[in-house]
N, C-alpha and C positions, 0 to 999 in steps of 0.2 A: 313639506308637502307630501302628497300621496305616495304610495309605493312602500315596499318592504325595505327595511334597513339592510345594508349589505352584510353578509356573513363574513366577518374578517378572517376567521379560521379557514373557511372554505376558500377564500381568495388566496391565503397564504399557501395552502396545500395545492391550489391550482398552479402556483408558481414553481412547484417542485420539478416538473419536467424541464422547465427553463433553467433552473439551478443545475440539474444534472447535465443538460446540454452545455451550459457554460463551463462546468467542471470538465466535461469530456474534451471540449475544444481547447481548454487551457492546458490540460495535463497530457493530452495525446502527444505533445511535443517531447515531454519527458520520456514517454515510452519509446518514442522513435530513437532517442539517444541511449537510454538505459537498455531496453530489450532489443531494439532493432540494430544497434551498433555494438555496444559494449558486451552484452551477454554472449552473443555467438563467438566473439573473439576470446573471451575468458573461458568459455566451454571447450574451445579447441585445445586449451592448455590444462584446464582443471576440471574436476568433477562439477556437476551442477550444484551440489551443496557448497563446495568451496567457492565457486563463482558467486553464489548467492551471498555467502558470508562477506566476500570482498565488496560486492555491489551494495549490500546492506550497510556496511561501514561507510562507503562512499555516499550513499543516500543520506545517512545520518549527518555527515559533514555538509552535504549540499543544503540540507534543511536547517542546519544549526543557526544561521542568521535569524530565522523565524523564531527559534526558541529564545533567543536573546532580545527579540523585539518586544519590549514591555508594553507597547501600544496595542498589540494584538490581544483581543479578549481571551484567547485560548492559550496564551503563552504558558508553558509548563514551568515548574520551578527549575531554576538553573543550578540547583544543588547537585553534588555528585550523584545522589540517588536519582534525582529527576533526569539527569543526563543519561544515566545507565538505563533507566526505563525507556527513554527515547531511543537509545541505541538498540536495545532488545526488540522494541517495536519495529524499528526500521529493518532489522535483520529478519525477523519473523515474516513480515509482510513481503520482503524480497524473496523469501523461499516460496511464498504463494505465487508471486509474479512469475518466477522461474518455472514453477510447476504448470501454471496456466499457459505460458509461452511454449514450453516444450511439449505439452500434451495437445496443443493445437497445431502442431507441425510448424511452429515458428510464426504463427499469426500474432500480430499486435492487437487485434480486436479484443480478445478476452482480457488481457492485462489492462488495456486502456479503459474498457468498460468497468472492470473491477476498481481501478484507480479512481475513476469518476464517482462510482457508487460509494467508495470508502470516504471520499471527501464530501460528497453530498450528505452522507449520514452524519459526518462531523458537523456540517452546517445545520442540519436538522436538530442534532443534539444541543448545539449552542442556542438555537432559536427556542427550543422547548425548555431546556434546563438551565440555560445561561452558562457563562464561562465557568462558574464553580461546578455546575453539574457535568460539564464536559471534562474538566480536570478530574473530578471524582470518579468518572467512569473509565479514565484512561488506563489506570493500573489493572483493573479487572479485564478490560478489553485486551490489553497487552498480554496478560496471562492466557487468555483464551486463544488469541492469534498464535502465541508461541506454542501452546499445547497442540494446536492443529498443525502447525508447521512441523513439529516433531512427528506427529502421526503421518503426515504426508511423506516425510523422509523415510520413516520406517516402512510404510506401505509400498512406496514406489522405488525406494533405494536411492542412496546418495549420488550414485554415478550419473544418472540422467533425470531423476525425479519423474520417470515414466516407466511404463512396463516394457518399453523397447530397450534393446541393448544398443549401446553406442557402436557405430560402424568401426570396423577394424582399422580402417585407414586413419581415423582421427586419433591423435594421441590422447590418452586419458590417464588420470591418476585417481586412485580410490580416495574417498573422503576419509 
C-alpha cells in the first residue's frame, strides 16, 4: 500500500548509537577492573609502559576463549601467527588505555568510551565487510595501533605515559 519503502541502510545507521551504548554498558565493567583496580596497583610498582605490557598480556589471555570460539563470525586464525597478532593488538591497545587513563587524571570515562568505540567499529566493520573483511583489516589495524602506541610511548615517556612526572613518594622503575 501507500507510503515510501523504509530505507534499510538508514535504519541500520540509526541503530549505531544504541550499538555504542550497549557496548559501553557491557565493557565499562572491564574498565572498572582493568583500569580502575589493576592499573593503579601495577603502576605503584612498575612504569606505565611495563604495567601496560603486563595488562596487555593479561587482556590477551582474558579474550583468548573468544579467539578459540569458532562460532563467532570474527574469530581470528588460531595459528601461532594469528595468536601473535592478537597479543600485539592487545598490548598496543592497552598502551592506549593506560595513556587515556593517566592523562585524564585516573578517570575511567576516556578508556571506557574508547573501548566502546573500538568494539562498535568492529561491529560496523563486520556488518559492512563481513567476517572476512573484519579479519582482513585486523593485521593492518594492529600495525597502525602498534605504531601509534610506540609514538605515544616516545612522546610521553614510558614512566607515566604523560607529561607529568611521577610523584617522588610512589616507587617507580624505568621501562
